[in-house]
Structures are given as C-alpha cells and as structure tokens.
PLY file of the C-alpha trace (Angstrom):
ply
format ascii 1.0
element vertex 107
property float x
property float y
property float z
element edge 106
property int vertex1
property int vertex2
end_header
16.41 -48.08 -15.39
16.50 -45.19 -12.93
18.48 -42.21 -14.22
20.05 -40.62 -11.13
21.71 -37.81 -13.08
18.36 -36.47 -14.34
16.79 -36.69 -10.89
19.68 -34.67 -9.41
19.48 -32.07 -12.20
15.72 -31.68 -11.70
16.21 -31.24 -7.96
18.80 -28.52 -8.58
16.43 -26.77 -10.98
13.61 -26.83 -8.44
15.95 -25.47 -5.78
17.07 -22.71 -8.12
13.47 -21.81 -8.93
12.60 -21.78 -5.22
15.56 -19.49 -4.46
14.62 -17.18 -7.32
11.05 -16.98 -6.01
12.36 -16.08 -2.56
14.49 -13.32 -4.08
11.52 -11.99 -6.07
9.40 -12.03 -2.89
12.10 -10.09 -0.99
12.35 -7.54 -3.81
8.57 -7.11 -3.81
8.46 -6.68 -0.01
11.29 -4.14 -0.18
9.41 -2.22 -2.86
6.24 -2.18 -0.73
8.22 -0.87 2.26
9.74 1.82 0.04
6.29 2.90 -1.19
4.93 2.95 2.38
7.85 5.05 3.64
7.47 7.48 0.72
3.72 7.77 1.39
4.32 8.44 5.09
6.85 11.16 4.28
4.40 12.67 1.77
1.57 12.70 4.32
3.90 14.24 6.92
4.79 17.04 4.51
1.09 17.60 3.76
0.24 17.78 7.48
3.08 20.26 8.02
1.95 22.35 5.03
-1.66 22.24 6.21
-0.68 23.48 9.69
1.70 26.10 8.30
-0.89 27.55 5.90
-3.89 26.97 8.16
-5.76 25.24 5.31
-7.13 21.74 5.76
-7.57 21.38 1.97
-4.03 20.00 1.72
-5.28 16.87 3.54
-8.27 16.28 1.25
-8.00 12.62 0.26
-9.21 13.27 -3.27
-6.54 15.93 -3.75
-3.86 13.60 -2.33
-4.89 10.94 -4.87
-4.78 13.51 -7.66
-8.39 12.98 -8.68
-8.77 16.70 -9.32
-6.88 16.15 -12.59
-9.78 14.05 -13.87
-12.62 15.71 -11.96
-11.58 19.34 -11.27
-14.40 20.21 -8.83
-13.99 17.13 -6.61
-11.79 18.99 -4.11
-13.99 22.09 -3.86
-16.38 22.78 -0.99
-17.03 21.48 2.48
-19.00 18.48 1.19
-15.86 17.28 -0.56
-13.93 17.59 2.71
-16.64 15.64 4.56
-16.78 12.89 1.95
-12.97 12.81 1.91
-12.81 12.23 5.67
-15.56 9.61 5.50
-13.71 7.81 2.69
-10.50 7.74 4.74
-12.34 6.45 7.83
-14.07 3.72 5.80
-10.82 2.56 4.18
-9.02 2.60 7.54
-11.88 0.66 9.15
-11.81 -1.99 6.42
-8.07 -2.52 6.89
-8.41 -2.57 10.69
-11.31 -5.03 10.73
-9.56 -7.25 8.19
-6.38 -7.22 10.25
-8.21 -7.95 13.52
-10.16 -10.82 11.95
-6.96 -12.44 10.66
-5.21 -12.10 14.04
-8.19 -13.35 16.05
-8.99 -16.33 13.81
-5.46 -17.76 13.57
-4.18 -19.76 16.50
0 1
1 2
2 3
3 4
4 5
5 6
6 7
7 8
8 9
9 10
10 11
11 12
12 13
13 14
14 15
15 16
16 17
17 18
18 19
19 20
20 21
21 22
22 23
23 24
24 25
25 26
26 27
27 28
28 29
29 30
30 31
31 32
32 33
33 34
34 35
35 36
36 37
37 38
38 39
39 40
40 41
41 42
42 43
43 44
44 45
45 46
46 47
47 48
48 49
49 50
50 51
51 52
52 53
53 54
54 55
55 56
56 57
57 58
58 59
59 60
60 61
61 62
62 63
63 64
64 65
65 66
66 67
67 68
68 69
69 70
70 71
71 72
72 73
73 74
74 75
75 76
76 77
77 78
78 79
79 80
80 81
81 82
82 83
83 84
84 85
85 86
86 87
87 88
88 89
89 90
90 91
91 92
92 93
93 94
94 95
95 96
96 97
97 98
98 99
99 100
100 101
101 102
102 103
103 104
104 105
105 106
C-alpha cells in the first residue's frame, strides 16, 4: 500500500535540504565578496603608501602574500620585483583567459 504520509515527509525534508543548501551558498558568496572587498581596500592602501613613500617595494607580490616570513630574502633586489610583476601578470592572464573561454564557449 502506498504511504502518502511518508512521501510528503520526504518531500518536505528534500525541500528543507535544498533551502539550507541555498542559504549556505549565499553565505559562501557573501564571504567571497567580503574577502574581495577587503583585498581591494588592502591593495588601495598599498598603492597609496607606495606613492607616498616613493618605494615600489610595497607592491611586491611576494611581500603582499607574506612570503618573506618563510623566505626572508624573497622580497630583496630588483630580480624579486621583476619576478613579482611577472607572477602577477601570469596569474591575471590565467584568470582572464579562463573567463574569456567560458564566456565565448557558452551560448
């Protein structure tokens, strides 16, 4: 015999799970937006500090990541600055190409 009460209860449970997943997804997206905003503010402060002090070292990608705590000499010298800029350009290019491929391939 078909038990309609259990079918209804299972449907409610699936709906509740779906709603909870939507809430978790919204919380995660909000967290990512918060991190992005904080990073943009941080970079803005670093650009301002770099211009104010006339020292480009504040914008060294390895220093921004805090790698100098593990490898103290990574932020020293012009080679570090060059590699830092190249690393930023490569990462930006990867994100740009990935984004363009997704937009161009979907119809």
